[in-house]
C-alpha positions as CSV (number, residue, x, y, z in Angstrom):
1,M,21.7,57.3,10.4
2,E,24.4,60.1,9.8
3,K,24.9,62.0,6.7
4,T,27.9,62.2,5.1
5,Q,29.1,65.9,4.9
6,N,28.5,65.6,0.8
7,Q,31.4,67.4,-0.3
8,Y,35.2,66.5,-1.1
9,I,37.5,66.9,1.6
10,P,40.8,65.8,0.6
11,G,41.8,62.2,2.6
12,V,38.9,62.8,4.7
13,C,35.9,62.3,2.3
14,N,35.7,61.4,-1.5
15,I,32.0,59.5,-1.6
16,G,28.7,60.3,-0.9
17,D,25.2,58.4,0.4
18,E,25.1,56.0,-2.5
19,E,28.8,55.1,-2.7
20,I,28.9,54.4,1.0
21,K,25.8,52.0,0.7
22,M,27.6,50.2,-1.9
23,R,30.4,50.0,0.4
24,K,28.4,48.6,3.1
25,R,26.7,45.8,0.9
26,A,30.3,45.0,-0.3
27,G,31.0,44.2,3.1
28,W,28.3,42.5,4.5
29,I,28.7,40.0,1.4
30,G,32.5,39.8,2.4
31,L,31.0,38.7,5.9
32,I,28.7,36.2,4.7
33,A,31.3,34.6,2.7
34,T,33.7,34.5,5.7
35,A,31.5,32.9,8.1
36,V,30.1,30.7,5.1
37,L,33.5,29.2,3.9
38,W,34.4,28.9,7.4
39,A,32.1,27.0,8.8
40,L,31.7,24.8,5.5
41,F,35.7,24.4,6.2
42,I,35.0,23.1,10.2
43,W,31.7,21.1,8.9
44,F,33.4,19.3,6.0
45,D,36.7,18.4,8.3
46,I,38.8,20.4,5.5
47,P,42.6,20.4,6.6
48,S,43.3,23.9,8.4
49,I,45.7,25.7,5.9
50,W,43.0,25.9,3.8
51,R,41.3,28.1,6.6
52,L,44.0,30.8,5.4
53,A,41.9,31.1,2.2
54,L,39.5,32.8,4.0
55,F,42.1,35.9,3.7
56,L,40.5,37.2,0.8
57,P,36.6,37.7,1.9
58,A,37.6,38.4,5.2
59,M,39.5,41.7,3.5
60,M,37.1,42.3,1.1
61,S,34.5,42.5,3.9
62,A,37.2,45.2,5.9
63,T,37.4,47.3,3.1
64,G,33.9,47.6,2.0
65,F,33.4,48.1,6.1
66,L,35.9,50.8,6.5
67,Q,35.4,52.8,3.3
68,A,31.7,52.8,4.3
69,Y,32.7,54.2,7.7
70,M,35.8,56.7,6.7
71,H,33.4,58.1,4.0
72,F,36.5,57.3,1.8
73,C,36.9,55.3,-1.4
74,A,40.7,53.9,-1.7
75,Y,40.6,53.3,-5.9
76,F,39.0,56.7,-5.8
77,G,41.9,58.0,-3.9
78,F,44.3,56.4,-5.8
79,A,42.3,57.2,-8.9
80,S,42.2,61.0,-7.7
81,L,38.7,60.8,-8.4
82,F,35.5,61.4,-6.0
83,N,31.5,61.0,-6.2
84,F,28.4,62.7,-4.2
85,G,25.9,62.1,-7.1
86,N,25.1,59.1,-8.8
87,V,27.0,56.1,-8.0
88,G,29.0,55.5,-11.5
89,K,29.7,59.4,-12.1
90,T,33.0,60.6,-10.8
91,D,34.9,64.2,-10.9
92,S,38.9,64.3,-10.9
93,V,41.0,65.4,-8.1
94,Q,43.0,69.1,-9.2
95,Q,45.0,69.7,-6.9
96,A,48.6,68.1,-6.2
97,E,48.5,68.1,-2.5
98,F,45.1,66.6,-2.3
99,R,45.8,64.0,-4.8
100,V,48.7,63.0,-2.0
101,Q,46.1,63.3,0.9
102,D,43.5,60.9,-1.2
103,R,46.3,58.7,-1.6
104,R,47.7,58.5,2.2
105,R,44.1,57.5,3.1
106,A,44.0,54.6,0.0
107,W,47.0,53.5,1.5
108,Q,45.5,53.0,4.9
109,I,42.5,51.5,4.3
110,V,44.5,48.7,2.2
111,I,47.0,48.3,4.9
112,Y,44.0,48.3,7.5
113,S,42.2,45.5,5.4
114,I,45.5,43.4,4.6
115,L,46.0,43.3,8.4
116,I,42.0,42.4,9.2
117,G,42.0,40.0,6.5
118,L,45.5,38.5,8.0
119,V,44.3,38.5,11.3
120,A,40.9,36.7,10.7
121,S,42.4,34.0,8.4
122,L,45.0,33.2,11.1
123,L,42.4,32.8,13.8
124,A,40.4,30.4,11.5
125,Y,43.8,28.4,11.0
126,V,44.7,28.2,14.9
127,I,40.7,28.0,16.3
């Protein structure tokens, strides 16, 4: 298993190992919820339009996995925070140029997550 940098790098890394584990857990929960809901929709022959609701858990899954993979929390990026210690304890990003880089990465995660959620829900709709 790859270890993180364990240091803040603007727009690149703002969370440590414990935060990454939480993001992976959220990704798996979202993925399982997506798969279970999809199976239930098919099993009970729910109208296809309802499959678009899979957008939310699929987006949640994507957000968790992307944040874990990128070692970057989108919320922290928007809030100018970082954490490499115990979960729940954060430090502030002081430099304005670093905050801009963090917000850019946070938006990237949000946009990718939305796109992945859309693709997953549209696939569920047409299949």
